C-alpha positions, 0 to 999 in steps of 0.5 A: 477667801474668794476662789478667783483673782485676775492676774497681770501677765507680761503679755496681752491676752491675745498674745499668750499663744504662739503666733503660729497656733491658729484655733479651729473655727469649729469642732470639725475644723482640722487645720490645727494639728494639735486639736484633732477632730474627734471621730467615732469608730467609723471615722465620722466626725463627732459633735463635741459641744462642750469641754475637754476638747483637747488636753496636751502635756508638755512634761511629766507622765502622759500615757498615750499622749505625744509631747510637743514643744511648748513653744508650738502652743504658748508664747515663750515670753509667757513660759519664761515668766513662769520659769523665773518663778520656778514654776514649770507649765506641765500641761494646758487644757483646751476646753471647747464650747459651741454656741448655745451649749449646755452648762458644764458638769459641776465637779472638783479636779481631784479624785481617789487616785489623785493628790492635791485635794485641798490645793488644786489651781489653774490659770484660765482665760477664754477666747470668744465673745467677751463677757460670755464665758462664766466660771461658777463655784459652789459649796456642798450642802452636805459636807459628809464624806465616806470612810475613803474621804469621798463626798457622800453626794458625789458621783465619780465621773465616767473617766479613767481619772475618777473626779467627783461630780455633783447634781445641782441640787446638792450644791449652793453657788458661792461665786462666779466670774467672767474669764475674759482675761487670765484668771487664777482659779481654784479647782479643788472645790465644786465648780463648772462653766457656762457659755453664753456666746453666739460664736465658738468659745475656747478656754485655755487652762494652764496647769503647772508642777507647783503643788501648794499646801493651800489655796491661800499659799497659791494666792500668796505666790502670785500676789505681786501680779494679782489685780487690786 
């Protein structure tokens, strides 16, 4: 089964965010209080060319994070759409990429301290030039794992959340798609993103409290809104 499916949400893509949620024009623009400019120890603004620009959690444990009303960021009609499916949006990741940025690192969204290794998913869409933001999925050339279940060719990311990452020589591309519109995506297998835009690109990634047993179960849960 392929690792992505376009889905029909109850609102057009340009209305999925709250009307008051204005995106910064650059990574140095501090007009949005929920997307702070990243700074060094001296207080100087940093160039944040790719990925993980901002992560916000609306519910659940979030050490060091401040919760804000979900309606400050997302259109409440979208929130209601998920609530009616008994799915709560727990967090939203906002990935920034400047024009001409390098491809994101190949990784999977699980680690040796996480759950859901075989069924992670998200709903993503990009804001920027249409047809310029691509997500790519891979399979491992060597699927062997060590005694703890860690892929033998993977390196842990230098994060508190030690997800596995791979050099490109250890994987083989299996699929790709452009995220112009909301897309149900698989995140438990190796993947990354590439940005070809000549303007700043923001990618939104909805994460929920729904913990499925398989990717097939996720697809079945959303089958009535998957584009055919």
